[in-house]
ZAZARO-977066 format. One line per 3 residues: number of its first residue (from 1); for each residue y, z, x of N, C-alpha, C. Coordinates in nm, 3 decimals, m for minus. Example, Ala and Ser with C-alpha at 12.3 -4.5 7.8 and 13.67 -1.06 7.14 Angstrom:
% ZAZARO-977066
1 = m0.569,0.780,1.319,m0.450,0.780,1.230,m0.330,0.780,1.320; m0.225,0.708,1.285,m0.106,0.714,1.367,0.003,0.787,1.290
This chain:
% ZAZARO-977066
1 = 0.859,7.375,m4.185,0.853,7.297,m4.063,0.959,7.187,m4.068; 0.969,7.118,m4.183,1.066,7.010,m4.198,1.208,7.065,m4.187; 1.229,7.184,m4.245,1.360,7.244,m4.240,1.399,7.280,m4.099
4 = 1.305,7.322,m4.019,1.332,7.354,m3.879,1.370,7.228,m3.801; 1.299,7.120,m3.828,1.331,6.993,m3.760,1.471,6.946,m3.796; 1.508,6.955,m3.922,1.643,6.914,m3.961,1.749,7.001,m3.894
7 = 1.720,7.127,m3.882,1.814,7.218,m3.818,1.831,7.183,m3.670; 1.719,7.154,m3.601,1.725,7.116,m3.459,1.802,6.987,m3.442; 1.779,6.889,m3.530,1.849,6.761,m3.521,1.999,6.781,m3.544
10 = 2.037,6.863,m3.640,2.178,6.891,m3.666,2.244,6.957,m3.545; 2.170,7.048,m3.482,2.223,7.117,m3.365,2.246,7.019,m3.250; 2.152,6.924,m3.230,2.165,6.826,m3.122,2.282,6.731,m3.147
13 = 2.301,6.692,m3.273,2.410,6.598,m3.304,2.544,6.667,m3.288; 2.557,6.787,m3.329,2.686,6.857,m3.324,2.711,6.922,m3.189; 2.631,6.896,m3.089,2.642,6.957,m2.957,2.775,6.921,m2.889
16 = 2.822,6.793,m2.904,2.942,6.747,m2.833,3.069,6.810,m2.884; 3.074,6.853,m3.003,3.191,6.920,m3.058,3.307,6.827,m3.085; 3.283,6.702,m3.108,3.389,6.609,m3.147,3.475,6.563,m3.033
19 = 3.428,6.576,m2.908,3.509,6.532,m2.794,3.522,6.380,m2.788; 3.439,6.310,m2.858,3.437,6.163,m2.852,3.563,6.102,m2.910; 3.629,6.173,m3.001,3.745,6.118,m3.068,3.874,6.134,m2.988
22 = 3.868,6.198,m2.872,3.989,6.218,m2.792,4.035,6.085,m2.735; 4.166,6.066,m2.725,4.224,5.939,m2.679,4.204,5.917,m2.530; 4.171,6.022,m2.451,4.153,6.006,m2.307,4.031,5.922,m2.275
25 = 3.933,5.914,m2.368,3.809,5.840,m2.342,3.826,5.690,m2.360; 3.935,5.646,m2.419,3.952,5.503,m2.446,4.050,5.442,m2.347; 4.023,5.313,m2.309,4.120,5.240,m2.227,4.159,5.116,m2.306
28 = 4.288,5.086,m2.311,4.340,4.977,m2.392,4.371,4.860,m2.301; 4.328,4.741,m2.341,4.356,4.618,m2.265,4.448,4.533,m2.349; 4.559,4.493,m2.290,4.653,4.405,m2.358,4.633,4.262,m2.309
31 = 4.620,4.171,m2.403,4.610,4.028,m2.369,4.746,3.965,m2.387; 4.791,3.893,m2.284,4.920,3.825,m2.292,4.892,3.676,m2.289; 4.939,3.605,m2.387,4.921,3.460,m2.390,5.032,3.393,m2.312
34 = 4.990,3.296,m2.229,5.088,3.220,m2.153,5.126,3.095,m2.229; 5.247,3.054,m2.212,5.292,2.933,m2.278,5.242,2.811,m2.201; 5.193,2.712,m2.275,5.146,2.589,m2.212,5.264,2.504,m2.170
37 = 5.243,2.433,m2.057,5.350,2.344,m2.011,5.353,2.222,m2.100; 5.472,2.185,m2.138,5.487,2.070,m2.228,5.479,1.938,m2.151; 5.516,1.938,m2.023,5.513,1.816,m1.942,5.383,1.810,m1.863
40 = 5.323,1.689,m1.861,5.201,1.669,m1.780,5.240,1.609,m1.646; 5.180,1.662,m1.544,5.210,1.613,m1.410,5.110,1.503,m1.374; 5.159,1.394,m1.327,5.075,1.282,m1.284,5.065,1.281,m1.132
43 = 4.938,1.264,m1.085,4.915,1.259,m0.941,4.901,1.115,m0.899; 4.970,1.075,m0.797,4.960,0.939,m0.746,4.851,0.934,m0.640; 4.757,0.841,m0.661,4.649,0.824,m0.564,4.680,0.705,m0.475
46 = 4.668,0.728,m0.348,4.694,0.623,m0.250,4.562,0.591,m0.180; 4.525,0.461,m0.181,4.402,0.419,m0.113,4.430,0.413,0.037; 4.346,0.484,0.116,4.371,0.482,0.260,4.340,0.345,0.320
49 = 4.411,0.311,0.426,4.392,0.182,0.491,4.262,0.183,0.570; 4.194,0.066,0.570,4.069,0.053,0.644,4.098,0.051,0.793; 4.012,0.119,0.870,4.033,0.115,1.015,4.002,m0.025,1.069
52 = 4.069,m0.067,1.174,4.043,m0.202,1.227,3.903,m0.211,1.287; 3.844,m0.331,1.275,3.710,m0.354,1.329,3.715,m0.358,1.482; 3.610,m0.309,1.548,3.610,m0.315,1.694,3.598,m0.461,1.743
55 = 3.658,m0.489,1.857,3.657,m0.625,1.911,3.517,m0.665,1.957; 3.445,m0.572,2.015,3.308,m0.599,2.059,3.212,m0.518,1.972; 3.103,m0.581,1.924,3.007,m0.503,1.845,2.933,m0.403,1.933
58 = 2.898,m0.288,1.877,2.828,m0.188,1.958,2.690,m0.239,2.000; 2.642,m0.198,2.117,2.509,m0.244,2.162,2.400,m0.184,2.074; 2.289,m0.258,2.058,2.180,m0.204,1.974,2.117,m0.081,2.039
61 = 2.071,0.013,1.957,2.012,0.134,2.015,1.878,0.102,2.083; 1.852,0.173,2.190,1.725,0.154,2.261,1.619,0.243,2.197; 1.508,0.182,2.165,1.399,0.254,2.102,1.286,0.275,2.201
64 = 1.242,0.397,2.211,1.128,0.429,2.296,1.008,0.455,2.208; 0.906,0.370,2.223,0.785,0.383,2.143,0.676,0.444,2.230; 0.624,0.556,2.183,0.517,0.622,2.257,0.387,0.547,2.234
67 = 0.315,0.519,2.342,0.187,0.450,2.332,0.079,0.537,2.393; m0.029,0.548,2.318,m0.143,0.626,2.365,m0.264,0.534,2.365; m0.301,0.488,2.482,m0.414,0.396,2.494,m0.548,0.470,2.501
70 = m0.543,0.599,2.520,m0.666,0.677,2.535,m0.701,0.749,2.404; m0.718,0.669,2.298,m0.754,0.728,2.169,m0.906,0.737,2.161; m0.956,0.857,2.140,m1.101,0.878,2.134,m1.149,0.851,1.993
73 = m1.242,0.756,1.980,m1.299,0.723,1.851,m1.436,0.788,1.839; m1.466,0.851,1.726,m1.598,0.915,1.710,m1.708,0.808,1.702; m1.818,0.835,1.768,m1.933,0.744,1.765,m2.023,0.784,1.649
76 = m2.038,0.695,1.553,m2.122,0.721,1.437,m2.258,0.656,1.457; m2.362,0.730,1.430,m2.497,0.676,1.442,m2.544,0.636,1.304; m2.535,0.505,1.276,m2.574,0.453,1.146,m2.647,0.321,1.166
79 = m2.744,0.294,1.081,m2.811,0.165,1.082,m2.729,0.070,0.997; m2.660,m0.021,1.065,m2.573,m0.116,0.996,m2.636,m0.254,1.003; m2.628,m0.332,0.894,m2.680,m0.469,0.901,m2.589,m0.556,0.985
82 = m2.649,m0.647,1.061,m2.573,m0.740,1.144,m2.550,m0.866,1.063; m2.424,m0.897,1.040,m2.390,m1.015,0.961,m2.355,m1.125,1.059; m2.421,m1.236,1.048,m2.396,m1.347,1.139,m2.360,m1.470,1.057
85 = m2.236,m1.514,1.071,m2.197,m1.640,1.009,m2.191,m1.741,1.121; m2.237,m1.860,1.094,m2.240,m1.959,1.200,m2.100,m1.988,1.247; m2.076,m1.963,1.374,m1.945,m1.991,1.432,m1.847,m1.877,1.425
88 = m1.877,m1.767,1.358,m1.784,m1.655,1.349,m1.801,m1.570,1.473; m1.695,m1.557,1.550,m1.698,m1.470,1.668,m1.582,m1.374,1.659; m1.610,m1.249,1.681,m1.502,m1.152,1.683,m1.479,m1.081,1.552
91 = m1.553,m1.111,1.448,m1.540,m1.036,1.324,m1.430,m1.086,1.234; m1.383,m1.000,1.142,m1.291,m1.046,1.038,m1.146,m1.048,1.082; m1.116,m1.127,1.185,m0.977,m1.142,1.225,m0.960,m1.272,1.301
94 = m0.835,m1.310,1.323,m0.809,m1.435,1.393,m0.856,m1.425,1.537; m0.898,m1.536,1.590,m0.943,m1.537,1.728,m1.016,m1.665,1.758; m1.103,m1.662,1.855,m1.176,m1.781,1.892,m1.277,m1.817,1.783
97 = m1.283,m1.942,1.752,m1.378,m1.991,1.653,m1.460,m2.102,1.718; m1.588,m2.103,1.687,m1.674,m2.206,1.745,m1.644,m2.341,1.684; m1.655,m2.445,1.763,m1.622,m2.578,1.714,m1.729,m2.631,1.619
100 = m1.849,m2.578,1.625,m1.957,m2.624,1.537,m1.965,m2.540,1.411; m1.854,m2.473,1.374,m1.856,m2.383,1.260,m1.873,m2.455,1.129; m1.811,m2.570,1.114,m1.821,m2.640,0.987,m1.807,m2.788,1.007
103 = m1.839,m2.863,0.907,m1.828,m3.008,0.915,m1.732,m3.054,0.809; m1.641,m3.142,0.849,m1.546,m3.197,0.753,m1.598,m3.330,0.702; m1.577,m3.355,0.574,m1.616,m3.483,0.517,m1.496,m3.575,0.532
106 = m1.506,m3.678,0.609,m1.394,m3.768,0.633,m1.355,m3.765,0.780; m1.234,m3.811,0.811,m1.187,m3.818,0.949,m1.149,m3.681,1.001; m1.165,m3.661,1.129,m1.118,m3.541,1.196,m1.212,m3.424,1.181
109 = m1.199,m3.333,1.274,m1.284,m3.215,1.277,m1.218,m3.102,1.201; m1.300,m3.022,1.133,m1.250,m2.906,1.058,m1.236,m2.789,1.153; m1.114,m2.736,1.165,m1.088,m2.625,1.257,m1.049,m2.503,1.176
112 = m1.130,m2.398,1.190,m1.102,m2.272,1.119,m1.006,m2.188,1.202; m0.901,m2.138,1.138,m0.803,m2.052,1.205,m0.833,m1.905,1.181; m0.877,m1.871,1.061,m0.911,m1.734,1.025,m1.046,m1.735,0.955
115 = m1.137,m1.649,1.001,m1.268,m1.637,0.937,m1.293,m1.491,0.903; m1.328,m1.464,0.781,m1.361,m1.329,0.736,m1.512,m1.323,0.715; m1.577,m1.231,0.784,m1.723,m1.217,0.770,m1.756,m1.170,0.629
118 = m1.859,m1.226,0.567,m1.894,m1.184,0.431,m1.956,m1.046,0.428; m1.948,m0.983,0.312,m2.009,m0.852,0.293,m2.158,m0.872,0.266; m2.241,m0.803,0.342,m2.385,m0.818,0.323,m2.423,m0.751,0.191
121 = m2.488,m0.824,0.101,m2.524,m0.764,m0.029,m2.616,m0.644,m0.012; m2.588,m0.540,m0.087,m2.664,m0.414,m0.075,m2.811,m0.434,m0.109; m2.834,m0.514,m0.212,m2.971,m0.542,m0.256,m3.050,m0.610,m0.144
124 = m2.986,m0.704,m0.075,m3.053,m0.775,0.034,m3.073,m0.685,0.155; m2.976,m0.597,0.181,m2.988,m0.505,0.296,m3.101,m0.406,0.274; m3.115,m0.355,0.151,m3.223,m0.260,0.121,m3.359,m0.329,0.133
127 = m3.366,m0.455,0.084,m3.492,m0.530,0.090,m3.514,m0.593,0.228; m3.415,m0.578,0.319,m3.419,m0.634,0.456,m3.446,m0.785,0.453; m3.368,m0.854,0.367,m3.380,m0.999,0.354,m3.267,m1.067,0.428
130 = m3.298,m1.182,0.489,m3.201,m1.265,0.559,m3.197,m1.401,0.491; m3.091,m1.477,0.517,m3.082,m1.610,0.458,m2.955,m1.680,0.497; m2.924,m1.789,0.426,m2.804,m1.868,0.451,m2.759,m1.935,0.322
133 = m2.630,m1.974,0.322,m2.571,m2.042,0.207,m2.489,m2.159,0.259; m2.513,m2.277,0.203,m2.437,m2.398,0.239,m2.337,m2.424,0.128; m2.208,m2.429,0.164,m2.100,m2.440,0.067,m2.021,m2.569,0.087
136 = m1.973,m2.624,m0.024,m1.879,m2.736,m0.020,m1.750,m2.687,m0.085; m1.636,m2.721,m0.025,m1.508,m2.671,m0.076,m1.397,m2.767,m0.037; m1.278,m2.741,m0.088,m1.160,m2.821,m0.056,m1.064,m2.736,0.024
139 = m1.016,m2.794,0.136,m0.911,m2.730,0.217,m0.779,m2.788,0.170; m0.689,m2.702,0.122,m0.560,m2.748,0.068,m0.463,m2.785,0.178; m0.344,m2.832,0.137,m0.239,m2.870,0.233,m0.193,m2.750,0.314
142 = m0.206,m2.630,0.257,m0.164,m2.507,0.327,m0.275,m2.448,0.413; m0.395,m2.508,0.406,m0.507,m2.458,0.486,m0.593,m2.356,0.414; m0.563,m2.328,0.288,m0.643,m2.233,0.211,m0.763,m2.305,0.149
145 = m0.854,m2.227,0.092,m0.979,m2.282,0.037,m0.976,m2.271,m0.115; m1.025,m2.378,m0.183,m1.037,m2.374,m0.329,m1.158,m2.457,m0.370; m1.197,m2.447,m0.497,m1.309,m2.523,m0.555,m1.436,m2.512,m0.472
148 = m1.484,m2.389,m0.454,m1.604,m2.365,m0.374,m1.728,m2.389,m0.460; m1.822,m2.469,m0.406,m1.949,m2.497,m0.475,m2.063,m2.471,m0.378; m2.171,m2.415,m0.430,m2.291,m2.392,m0.349,m2.376,m2.518,m0.353
151 = m2.402,m2.575,m0.234,m2.488,m2.694,m0.224,m2.634,m2.651,m0.215; m2.659,m2.553,m0.127,m2.795,m2.507,m0.105,m2.790,m2.362,m0.057; m2.896,m2.289,m0.081,m2.904,m2.150,m0.036,m3.049,m2.109,m0.023
154 = m3.075,m2.022,0.073,m3.210,m1.969,0.091,m3.199,m1.822,0.126; m3.252,m1.732,0.047,m3.309,m1.747,m0.086,m3.199,m1.772,m0.189; m3.234,m1.827,m0.301,m3.138,m1.860,m0.407,m3.085,m1.733,m0.475
157 = m2.957,m1.737,m0.514,m2.889,m1.633,m0.593,m2.891,m1.494,m0.530; m2.902,m1.485,m0.398,m2.898,m1.354,m0.333,m2.771,m1.337,m0.250; m2.733,m1.441,m0.175,m2.616,m1.433,m0.087,m2.500,m1.521,m0.136
160 = m2.519,m1.594,m0.245,m2.420,m1.694,m0.288,m2.285,m1.633,m0.323; m2.284,m1.524,m0.400,m2.158,m1.461,m0.440,m2.081,m1.409,m0.320; m2.150,m1.342,m0.227,m2.084,m1.288,m0.106,m2.028,m1.400,m0.020
163 = m2.102,m1.512,m0.009,m2.056,m1.626,0.070,m1.932,m1.689,0.008; m1.931,m1.703,m0.126,m1.814,m1.762,m0.195,m1.690,m1.675,m0.176; m1.705,m1.543,m0.193,m1.590,m1.452,m0.177,m1.535,m1.459,m0.036
166 = m1.624,m1.470,0.063,m1.579,m1.473,0.203,m1.508,m1.603,0.235; m1.562,m1.717,0.192,m1.503,m1.847,0.228,m1.365,m1.866,0.165; m1.341,m1.802,0.050,m1.209,m1.811,m0.014,m1.101,m1.741,0.066
169 = m1.139,m1.652,0.158,m1.041,m1.581,0.242,m1.017,m1.653,0.374; m1.093,m1.756,0.403,m1.078,m1.828,0.530,m0.953,m1.916,0.527; m0.901,m1.944,0.646,m0.786,m2.035,0.663,m0.827,m2.144,0.763
172 = m0.794,m2.269,0.729,m0.827,m2.382,0.814,m0.701,m2.458,0.853; m0.713,m2.533,0.961,m0.603,m2.621,1.002,m0.603,m2.739,0.905; m0.492,m2.763,0.834,m0.490,m2.871,0.736,m0.495,m3.009,0.803
175 = m0.546,m3.107,0.731,m0.554,m3.242,0.782,m0.417,m3.308,0.770; m0.371,m3.373,0.875,m0.240,m3.438,0.878,m0.260,m3.589,0.873; m0.199,m3.653,0.774,m0.201,m3.798,0.760,m0.058,m3.846,0.747
178 = m0.014,m3.933,0.839,0.123,m3.987,0.843,0.227,m3.876,0.844; 0.199,m3.771,0.919,0.293,m3.660,0.935,0.296,m3.562,0.819; 0.207,m3.578,0.719,0.203,m3.487,0.603,0.064,m3.425,0.592
181 = 0.060,m3.299,0.551,m0.067,m3.229,0.529,m0.127,m3.275,0.397; m0.259,m3.304,0.399,m0.328,m3.348,0.278,m0.454,m3.264,0.258; m0.507,m3.267,0.135,m0.631,m3.196,0.105,m0.750,m3.273,0.161
184 = m0.858,m3.199,0.183,m0.983,m3.264,0.224,m1.102,m3.178,0.188; m1.217,m3.244,0.171,m1.341,m3.175,0.142,m1.407,m3.132,0.272; m1.480,m3.020,0.265,m1.549,m2.971,0.384,m1.677,m2.901,0.342
187 = m1.771,m2.891,0.439,m1.898,m2.823,0.418,m1.912,m2.715,0.524; m1.957,m2.597,0.483,m1.973,m2.483,0.574,m2.102,m2.410,0.540; m2.178,m2.372,0.643,m2.299,m2.292,0.624,m2.273,m2.152,0.676
190 = m2.298,m2.051,0.593,m2.281,m1.911,0.631,m2.419,m1.847,0.637; m2.449,m1.786,0.749,m2.581,m1.723,0.768,m2.570,m1.571,0.751; m2.673,m1.513,0.697,m2.682,m1.368,0.677,m2.804,m1.319,0.756
193 = m2.779,m1.241,0.861,m2.888,m1.189,0.944,m2.871,m1.040,0.964; m2.982,m0.970,0.964,m2.982,m0.826,0.989,m3.005,m0.802,1.138; m2.948,m0.693,1.189,m2.971,m0.657,1.329,m3.114,m0.608,1.343
196 = m3.185,m0.657,1.445,m3.325,m0.619,1.461,m3.347,m0.510,1.560
């Protein structure tokens, strides 16, 4: 069996009859080296002249802004707590503020420019508790609030943190003395009420 296999393999190898060695099957490629140029050519770069500026500036482009006043907002049915801060009207943005919102210690009335409604504590909302917090603080020369202290609260330790966080975001009209803004102390009561 092995001898037969060797014979078959020999027959397959010798099938071509040595045609592979003929010169017609080969193609010869000649490589010719080119001589390098001994001189280097330098290119001169010329900076183009700037175009003259126009005598009249071009008019500004007209922008057309599309406005859609008929935006449909989905109505969500949720039981939300009603947060009522004394004197806060219109929610957490600038707008009309009640004049009885706060009392200033010293000359002049305290006028709030921006009031942010406090976040109703989740624990109080679940327990359906209402209350108020009376705060004392300093209005800076820039109208911001600092050094907030709780004077009184009902119930204690339930709404105090939310009231402090809210009052720190408020902006007041600074007190002016001799043409300069000065710091002043103020007292503010924030009420927490649920919608009934």
